[in-house]
C-alpha positions, -999 to 999 in steps of 0.1 A, spaced: -134 -469 162 -144 -455 124 -133 -423 117 -169 -412 112 -161 -386 80 -133 -369 102 -108 -381 74 -110 -361 45 -113 -379 8 -78 -378 -14 -79 -347 -32 -103 -331 -13 -97 -291 2 -101 -291 38 -114 -260 58 -116 -255 96 -139 -232 108 -161 -217 135 -194 -204 119 -198 -167 124 -230 -146 119 -213 -132 84 -217 -164 74 -250 -171 76 -259 -134 65 -242 -140 36 -259 -171 30 -291 -159 28 -285 -130 10 -273 -155 -17 -306 -173 -11 -326 -139 -13 -308 -126 -42 -316 -162 -61 -352 -164 -49 -365 -125 -57 -370 -116 -24 -347 -88 -20 -376 -62 -41 -400 -79 -15 -390 -77 17 -375 -35 4 -408 -31 -9 -428 -38 22 -402 -22 44 -403 12 22 -448 4 24 -442 4 63 -420 35 63 -443 52 43 -475 43 62 -453 59 96 -443 88 76 -481 96 65 -491 87 101 -469 116 111 -483 141 88 -520 132 90 -544 153 109 -549 141 142 -528 113 139 -517 86 166 -474 88 170 -481 53 185 -491 41 148 -462 64 138 -440 48 158 -453 9 149 -446 15 111 -412 24 116 -405 -3 135 -423 -28 109 -402 -13 89 -370 -17 109 -382 -56 118 -386 -61 78 -353 -50 68 -333 -67 95 -351 -101 88 -319 -115 72 -301 -109 105 -325 -118 125 -326 -153 106 -286 -154 109 -290 -150 148 -312 -177 149 -288 -198 129 -261 -194 150 -275 -203 182 -284 -232 166 -249 -244 151 -220 -227 174 -219 -250 205 -210 -277 182 -180 -259 182 -155 -263 147 -164 -277 117 -140 -297 92 -154 -297 60 -142 -317 28 -150 -311 -8 -140 -333 -25 -151 -352 -61 -174 -373 -37 -191 -337 -18 -185 -323 8 -185 -336 46 -190 -315 76 -178 -328 106 -179 -315 143 -179 -330 176 -213 -333 176 -222 -350 140 -213 -358 104 -230 -348 75 -223 -358 37 -237 -339 10 -235 -355 -27 -231 -326 -56 -269 -336 -66 -281 -320 -34 -274 -289 -49 -286 -261 -79 -252 -247 -83 -233 -223 -60 -223 -186 -60 -187 -174 -50 -188 -139 -26 -156 -118 -22 -155 -142 13 -177 -170 6 -185 -203 -17 -224 -204 -9 -238 -235 -26 -279 -237 -33 -302 -268 -29 -320 -277 -51 -357 -279 -39 -379 -248 -53 -376 -227 -23 -336 -230 -20 -347 -241 21 -307 -250 26 -278 -233 18 -240 -244 25 -217 -216 37 -181 -222 31 -160 -191 42 -127 -184 24 -112 -180 58 -108 -217 67 -86 -222 37 -53 -233 47 -40 -216 20 -50 -186 -1 -44 -211 -37 -72 -233 -22 -97 -210 -25 -88 -221 -67 -92 -255 -58 -124 -255 -38 -133 -229 -75 -124 -259 -99 -143 -290 -80 -171 -267 -77 -174 -259 -112 -165 -296 -125 -198 -309 -104 -221 -280 -100 -229 -248 -114 -227 -208 -113 -261 -191 -109 
């Protein structure tokens, strides 16, 4: 029987966690900021909200139209949370994730699969208060890897992860 990537490489920092909604939202927020989509999302939300207000104050306006405009504004504003809800439904059934960050890359294993990503997969990373978020190299940043700091065994492990990320990737 093979270890299927579950044994960490020498010098690797290990994380063990179950993905949470907040982890996914953090990854989507970093991706959105990097791509400059925050202004677009807020612009559309404000546009729909303004349309709703205008519809309410306009002569002979429809309350249904105003309500629909406010609903669209709310949906546009909450899009990252809706995306995170869909992602968490997709990955939560896999149970606990065991991730090893090493000089070779990042290896994540669950009860159902093992994924190894080499450092060349990522364009860089951004550190938030509670996460390390790695962004894929493709133009649209279709993939993100979120490493929650709560999953580290010891507080000093965050410094070790940061050192590995700085050595093999760049801050973006």
